[in-house]
C-alpha positions as CSV (number, residue, x, y, z in Angstrom):
1,M,101.0,137.8,94.5
2,D,100.6,135.2,97.2
3,A,103.7,133.0,97.2
4,G,101.5,129.9,97.8
5,L,99.4,130.2,94.6
6,P,100.4,127.9,91.8
7,T,102.3,129.7,89.1
8,S,103.8,128.3,85.8
9,R,107.0,129.0,84.0
10,R,108.8,127.6,81.0
11,I,112.2,125.9,81.3
12,A,114.7,125.0,78.6
13,G,115.8,121.7,80.0
14,L,115.3,119.1,82.7
15,D,118.5,120.1,84.5
16,E,116.6,123.1,85.8
17,V,114.5,120.8,88.0
18,A,115.7,118.3,90.6
19,A,115.2,114.7,89.7
20,A,113.6,113.9,93.0
21,E,110.9,116.6,92.7
22,W,110.1,115.8,89.1
23,N,109.8,112.0,89.9
24,A,107.5,112.8,92.9
25,L,104.8,113.8,90.3
26,E,102.3,111.2,89.2
27,L,104.0,109.5,86.3
28,G,101.7,106.5,86.0
29,G,104.4,104.0,86.4
30,V,105.8,104.9,83.0
31,P,109.6,104.8,82.9
32,F,109.8,107.2,79.9
33,L,108.4,110.1,82.0
34,R,111.1,109.9,84.6
35,H,113.5,112.7,85.0
36,E,116.5,110.4,84.3
37,F,115.0,109.2,81.0
38,L,114.1,112.6,79.6
39,A,117.2,114.3,80.9
40,A,119.4,111.6,79.3
41,Q,117.9,112.4,75.9
42,E,118.8,116.1,76.4
43,R,122.3,115.5,77.7
44,A,123.1,112.9,74.9
45,G,121.9,115.4,72.3
46,C,119.0,113.3,71.0
47,V,116.8,116.3,71.6
48,G,117.9,119.9,71.8
49,P,119.7,122.3,69.3
50,G,119.8,121.0,65.8
51,T,117.5,118.0,66.4
52,G,114.1,119.6,65.7
53,W,113.1,118.8,69.3
54,E,113.7,121.9,71.4
55,P,112.8,121.4,75.1
56,A,110.2,124.0,76.3
57,H,108.9,122.2,79.4
58,V,106.2,123.9,81.5
59,I,106.4,123.6,85.3
60,V,104.1,124.7,88.1
61,R,105.1,125.5,91.6
62,E,103.2,126.4,94.8
63,G,105.7,128.4,96.6
64,A,108.9,126.4,96.4
65,R,107.2,123.0,95.8
66,L,106.9,121.5,92.3
67,V,103.2,120.5,91.9
68,G,102.9,120.1,88.1
69,A,104.9,119.7,84.9
70,L,104.3,119.2,81.2
71,P,107.1,117.6,79.1
72,L,106.9,119.9,76.1
73,Y,108.9,120.4,72.9
74,A,109.0,122.9,70.1
75,K,109.1,120.9,66.9
76,T,110.4,122.0,63.5
77,H,109.5,118.7,61.8
78,S,107.1,115.8,62.5
79,W,109.6,112.9,62.7
80,G,109.9,110.7,65.8
81,E,106.3,111.3,67.0
82,F,104.3,108.3,65.6
83,V,101.2,110.4,65.3
84,F,101.4,111.5,61.8
85,D,100.5,115.0,60.6
86,F,102.7,115.4,57.6
87,G,99.6,116.0,55.5
88,W,98.6,118.9,57.7
89,A,102.0,120.5,57.3
90,Q,101.7,120.1,53.5
91,A,98.3,121.7,53.5
92,Y,99.6,124.7,55.4
93,A,102.5,125.0,52.9
94,R,100.1,124.8,49.9
95,H,98.3,127.8,51.4
96,G,101.5,129.7,51.9
97,L,101.3,129.3,55.7
98,R,103.9,128.1,58.3
99,Y,103.0,124.9,60.2
100,Y,106.3,124.8,62.1
101,P,107.2,125.4,64.8
102,K,104.5,123.4,66.6
103,L,104.3,122.3,70.2
104,V,104.3,118.6,71.2
105,T,103.9,117.1,74.6
106,A,105.1,113.5,74.6
107,T,108.2,111.4,75.3
108,P,110.3,111.9,72.2
109,F,110.6,108.8,69.9
110,T,108.4,106.8,72.2
111,P,104.8,105.8,71.1
112,A,103.7,104.7,74.6
113,T,100.6,106.0,76.4
114,G,101.2,107.9,79.7
115,P,100.1,111.0,81.6
116,R,101.2,114.3,80.0
117,F,99.8,116.7,82.6
118,L,102.0,115.6,85.5
119,V,100.5,116.5,88.9
120,H,101.8,115.9,92.4
121,P,99.5,113.4,94.1
122,D,99.0,115.8,97.1
123,A,98.1,118.8,94.9
124,D,94.7,120.0,93.6
125,A,94.8,118.3,90.3
126,G,92.1,120.5,88.7
127,A,93.9,123.7,89.7
128,V,97.3,122.5,88.6
129,R,96.0,121.2,85.2
130,T,94.4,124.6,84.6
131,V,97.7,126.5,85.3
132,L,99.6,124.0,83.1
133,L,97.2,124.6,80.3
134,A,97.5,128.3,80.6
135,G,101.3,128.0,80.6
136,L,101.1,125.8,77.5
137,Q,99.1,128.4,75.6
138,E,101.5,131.1,76.8
139,A,104.4,129.1,75.4
140,R,102.5,128.6,72.1
141,A,101.9,132.3,71.7
142,E,105.5,133.3,72.7
143,L,107.1,130.7,70.3
144,G,104.6,131.5,67.5
145,A,103.6,127.8,67.2
146,S,100.8,126.9,64.8
147,S,99.4,124.2,67.1
148,V,99.6,122.0,70.2
149,H,99.7,118.2,70.0
150,V,99.3,116.0,73.1
151,Q,100.5,112.6,71.9
152,F,99.6,109.2,73.3
153,A,97.5,110.7,76.0
154,T,95.8,108.9,78.9
155,D,92.0,108.9,78.9
156,A,92.0,111.4,81.7
157,D,94.1,113.9,79.9
158,A,92.4,113.4,76.5
159,D,88.9,113.7,78.0
160,W,89.8,116.8,80.0
161,L,91.4,118.5,76.9
162,A,88.6,117.5,74.6
163,G,86.3,119.8,76.6
164,R,88.7,122.6,76.0
165,E,88.7,122.9,72.2
166,F,91.3,120.1,71.6
167,L,90.4,117.8,68.7
168,P,90.4,114.1,69.5
169,R,92.3,111.6,67.4
170,I,92.7,107.8,67.7
171,D,95.1,105.2,66.3
172,C,95.5,101.5,66.6
173,Q,98.4,99.5,68.2
174,F,98.6,95.8,69.1
175,H,99.1,95.0,72.8
176,W,99.3,91.7,74.7
177,S,97.4,91.2,78.0
178,N,98.3,88.7,80.7
179,H,95.3,86.7,81.8
180,G,97.0,84.8,84.6
181,Y,98.9,82.3,82.4
182,A,101.0,79.9,84.3
183,D,103.6,79.6,81.5
184,F,104.0,80.1,77.8
185,D,102.3,76.7,77.1
186,A,99.3,77.8,79.0
187,F,99.2,81.0,76.9
188,L,99.3,78.9,73.7
189,A,96.6,76.7,75.0
190,S,94.2,79.6,74.5
191,F,94.9,79.6,70.7
192,T,93.0,77.6,68.2
193,A,94.8,74.3,67.3
194,E,95.9,75.6,63.9
195,K,97.3,78.9,65.3
196,R,99.0,77.1,68.2
197,K,100.7,74.6,65.9
198,K,102.0,77.5,63.8
199,A,103.3,79.4,66.8
200,K,105.1,76.3,68.1
201,R,106.6,75.6,64.7
202,E,107.8,79.2,64.5
203,R,109.6,79.0,67.8
204,R,111.0,75.6,67.0
205,R,112.7,76.9,63.8
206,V,114.6,79.4,65.8
207,F,115.9,77.0,68.4
208,E,116.7,74.3,65.8
209,A,119.0,77.0,64.2
210,G,121.0,76.9,67.4
211,I,119.9,80.3,68.7
212,A,119.9,80.8,72.4
213,F,118.6,83.8,74.4
214,E,119.9,85.7,77.3
215,W,118.3,88.6,79.2
216,R,120.6,91.2,80.6
217,A,120.1,94.5,82.5
218,G,121.5,97.4,80.7
219,S,123.9,98.0,83.6
220,E,125.3,94.5,83.2
221,L,126.5,95.2,79.6
222,S,130.1,96.2,79.1
223,A,131.0,99.3,76.9
224,A,131.9,96.9,74.1
225,E,128.6,95.0,74.4
226,W,126.6,98.2,74.3
227,R,128.5,99.3,71.2
228,H,127.5,96.0,69.5
229,V,123.9,96.1,70.7
230,H,123.5,99.7,69.5
231,G,125.2,98.9,66.3
232,L,122.7,96.2,65.5
233,H,119.9,98.5,66.3
234,A,121.3,101.4,64.2
235,Q,121.9,99.0,61.3
236,T,118.2,98.2,61.2
237,F,117.3,101.9,61.1
238,R,119.8,102.6,58.3
239,R,118.4,99.7,56.2
240,H,115.2,101.7,56.1
241,G,117.0,104.9,55.2
242,H,117.0,106.6,58.7
243,E,119.5,107.3,61.4
244,P,118.6,106.0,64.8
245,Y,116.8,108.5,67.0
246,L,118.6,107.5,70.2
247,N,122.4,107.3,70.4
248,L,124.8,105.1,72.3
249,A,125.4,107.8,75.0
250,F,121.7,107.8,75.8
251,F,121.4,104.1,76.3
252,Q,124.6,104.0,78.4
253,A,123.2,106.9,80.6
254,V,119.8,105.3,81.3
255,S,121.6,102.0,82.1
256,R,123.0,103.7,85.1
257,T,119.5,104.4,86.5
258,P,117.7,101.3,87.9
259,A,114.3,102.9,87.7
260,C,114.4,103.2,83.9
261,E,117.3,101.1,82.7
262,P,116.7,99.0,79.6
263,H,116.4,95.3,79.6
264,V,118.4,93.8,76.7
265,L,117.7,90.5,75.1
266,L,120.7,88.9,73.4
267,A,120.2,86.2,70.7
268,R,123.4,84.2,70.4
269,A,124.5,81.7,67.7
270,G,127.3,80.1,69.5
271,R,129.3,82.9,71.1
272,E,128.2,85.5,68.6
273,V,125.4,87.9,69.4
274,V,123.4,87.8,66.1
275,A,120.3,89.8,67.2
276,T,119.1,91.9,70.1
277,A,116.0,93.7,71.3
278,I,115.8,96.5,73.8
279,F,112.9,96.6,76.3
280,F,111.9,98.9,79.1
281,R,109.9,97.9,82.2
282,G,107.2,100.0,83.8
283,R,105.1,99.4,86.9
284,D,103.0,96.7,85.3
285,T,104.0,96.8,81.6
286,L,106.8,95.7,79.4
287,Y,107.6,98.0,76.5
288,G,109.4,96.7,73.4
289,R,111.3,99.4,71.6
290,Y,114.3,98.6,69.4
291,W,115.7,95.5,67.7
292,G,118.5,94.6,65.3
293,A,120.0,91.5,63.6
294,A,123.3,90.7,61.9
295,G,121.6,88.6,59.3
296,D,118.4,87.0,58.0
297,F,117.4,84.2,60.4
298,H,114.0,82.5,59.9
299,S,111.4,83.7,62.5
300,L,114.1,85.3,64.7
301,H,112.4,88.7,64.7
302,F,109.1,87.2,66.0
303,E,110.9,85.2,68.7
304,T,113.1,88.0,69.8
305,C,110.6,90.8,69.8
306,Y,107.4,89.0,70.7
307,H,107.5,85.5,72.0
308,Q,110.4,86.2,74.4
309,G,108.7,89.3,75.7
310,I,105.5,87.5,76.4
311,E,107.4,84.7,78.2
312,Y,109.1,87.4,80.3
313,C,105.8,89.0,81.2
314,I,104.3,85.7,82.3
315,R,107.4,84.9,84.3
316,E,107.6,88.3,86.0
317,G,103.8,88.7,86.5
318,L,103.5,91.8,84.3
319,A,100.0,92.7,83.1
320,R,100.7,94.1,79.6
321,F,103.2,94.0,76.8
322,E,103.3,97.0,74.4
323,P,105.7,96.1,71.5
324,G,105.5,99.5,69.7
325,T,103.5,100.8,66.7
326,Q,101.8,99.2,63.8
327,G,102.5,95.6,62.7
328,E,99.5,93.4,61.8
329,H,101.8,90.4,62.0
330,K,101.6,90.8,65.8
331,I,98.0,89.6,65.8
332,A,98.9,86.0,65.0
333,R,101.3,86.1,68.1
334,G,98.5,87.0,70.5
335,F,98.5,90.8,70.4
336,A,95.0,92.4,70.3
337,P,94.1,95.7,68.6
338,T,94.1,98.6,71.2
339,L,93.2,102.2,70.5
340,T,95.6,105.0,71.5
341,R,94.5,108.6,71.8
342,S,95.9,112.0,71.1
343,V,94.4,115.5,71.1
344,H,95.3,118.6,69.0
345,W,94.7,122.3,69.3
346,I,95.0,124.3,66.0
347,A,95.3,128.0,66.2
348,D,94.0,128.9,62.7
349,P,90.2,128.4,62.9
350,R,89.9,127.5,59.2
351,F,92.4,124.7,59.6
352,A,90.9,123.7,62.9
353,R,87.6,123.1,61.1
354,A,89.1,121.2,58.2
355,I,91.2,119.0,60.5
356,A,88.2,118.4,62.7
357,R,86.3,117.0,59.7
358,F,89.3,114.9,58.7
359,L,89.6,113.5,62.2
360,D,85.8,112.6,62.2
361,D,86.4,110.4,59.1
362,E,89.7,109.0,60.4
363,R,88.3,107.9,63.7
364,A,85.5,106.0,62.0
365,A,88.1,104.3,59.7
366,I,90.4,103.4,62.6
367,R,87.6,102.0,64.6
368,A,86.5,99.8,61.7
369,Y,90.0,98.7,61.2
370,A,90.4,97.7,64.9
371,D,87.1,95.9,64.9
372,A,88.1,93.9,61.8
373,A,91.6,93.1,63.3
374,A,89.9,91.8,66.5
375,D,88.2,89.2,64.3
376,H,91.6,87.7,63.5
377,V,93.2,87.2,66.9
378,P,94.3,83.5,67.3
379,Y,92.3,82.7,70.4
380,R,89.7,79.9,70.6
381,R,86.2,81.2,70.5
382,E,85.4,80.3,74.1
383,M,88.7,82.0,75.1
384,R,87.9,85.1,73.1
385,D,84.6,85.4,74.9
386,S,86.2,84.9,78.3
387,L,89.0,87.3,77.6
388,D,86.6,90.2,76.7
389,L,88.8,91.2,73.7
390,G,86.2,93.7,72.7
391,D,87.3,95.8,75.7
392,E,90.6,96.4,73.9
393,V,88.6,98.7,71.5
394,P,86.9,101.3,73.8
395,P,83.9,103.4,72.7
396,A,84.5,106.4,70.6
397,P,85.5,109.6,72.4
């Protein structure tokens, strides 16, 4: 075979690829796709043996040059994905069939849209995508996986795969967009008088309680500060009956990498840090991920996770703020419904047909929900029209 032709192979971890060549692929400015971020999850044991997330990445080379990659995991459960298919697994079980393992291409524990078929900007994108897809299906056959799931896909990836027997799925998140606001007051000026008054009162309650905020880069936190921050975050998970997906070693590792280090917001009552939120910054987007608090403080969650993030985006000139999944309470704080996409390939043709029918109904329901949610954003009518909020809900795939 000609050494220059693109060929794929499967690797068991990111340490088999140099960080520089992985990061030279088109990552869409998303920090969660960088080699350092994904490798830190593997080295810290957040994914790998015993976690239900087994790395099975597919890479493509032309000769010695890396021209494509697919962050891929063999899953033995459906936790940590935020695209829910527990019902599909139960249906398989009722029919005496095995749903796991399945293959998932995504950033583990991170419901943020980004490219999944990573291609070098100087390569033939169509050819590399085709080889990556062939490598993906080879991995599925070799591992005996029931299905392939491309989570939080870009429009480009989702559209390309929808033409190759992948089933389209949508969901709704709530995102904030920066429309050139000079400051937070200018942002609030776009609200109706009633909603603006409520937002100001909500913020005032926090500051009247004596809470002050401080932004810190992850690399600026001491080991003791990181233990406290992670402890607050872990405590929130445990209150809901779960262990945190990401451990302290992971956060300390990514803090040593400027390109994907976390930005940590500390909320202090006097000298004590009583709450925290962990954010990541992309090329033009702020991502809100994890929060925790030492007690119940009125409106502190909204201030720490939403208002402070919006203020940061305005100050830094970032275009978008994605605070994570779900949460209709975000609407009143200026976040608009935004559809996310995933695509799914099901090996069993009977289940593929049944799931396709389910997804047809689900897409209609999600779209109706997003349309209804858009009616409740807090903006003045004239501002709603000028902001083109309807663009946040794109046409059906």
